[in-house]
C-alpha positions, 0 to 999 in steps of 0.5 A: 930866470931866463929860459933858453929859446926853442930852436924854432923860435930862435930861427924865427927871431934870427930870420927877422930883419932886426936892427938897432933902433927898430920898433917891433910889435909881437902879436900873441907874445905868450909868456914873452920869451921871443920878445925878450930875445928880440929886445936884446937884439934891437938895442935902442929899439922897442918891442911891444908884446900883445896877447889876448890872454891876461895870464900870458901877459902877467907871466911875460911881465913877471919874466921880463923885469930887466928888459922893461926897466931898460925901456926896450920892452913892454906888454899889453893885454889886448887881442890884435883885432882890437889893437890901436896905437896910443895917442902919442905912440909911434908906429912899428917897423915890423910885426911878428905873429907866431901861431896866432889864431886870428891870422891862421885863416880859420876866422876870416872876419877876425883875420880881416879886422886884425890885418887892418889893425896891423896895417894901421899900427905899422909905418908905411913900409912896415912889414908883417911876418908870420910863421909857416915859411922857412921859418917866416913868411911876409904877409902883404898889407897893401890891400889893408893899407888901401882900405885904411887910407880910404877910411881916413 
């Protein structure tokens, strides 16, 4: 049974620069409602939802069987500060994080680690969006891409 997305999450989804074939990383996907909605809008694209909560990932998988079978959606149990692309995994075009503690300014060390991981997981022109704008705002990754390029 698909639940209707809240107005707040629907506004966020529709504010994202989604297009057919895009690759999206949702950080802190919870039970997967937003990821399912995005998967319907990106047709031949793919969305990976990650969350630090094993229970949330179990709920997301259980509620997303159709989208997973179509190959447009997958989930992974991992915290963003530990996220790495798999060996042959293509980078993502955009990342979205809604109410993610690692990116809310309260944990500067974890936030820096997370932003470095996000910058590595995105294409060179990939963008990170978080809630808190109208309804989203872009977070610049320039500093973190520079740090990553110096570490290579």
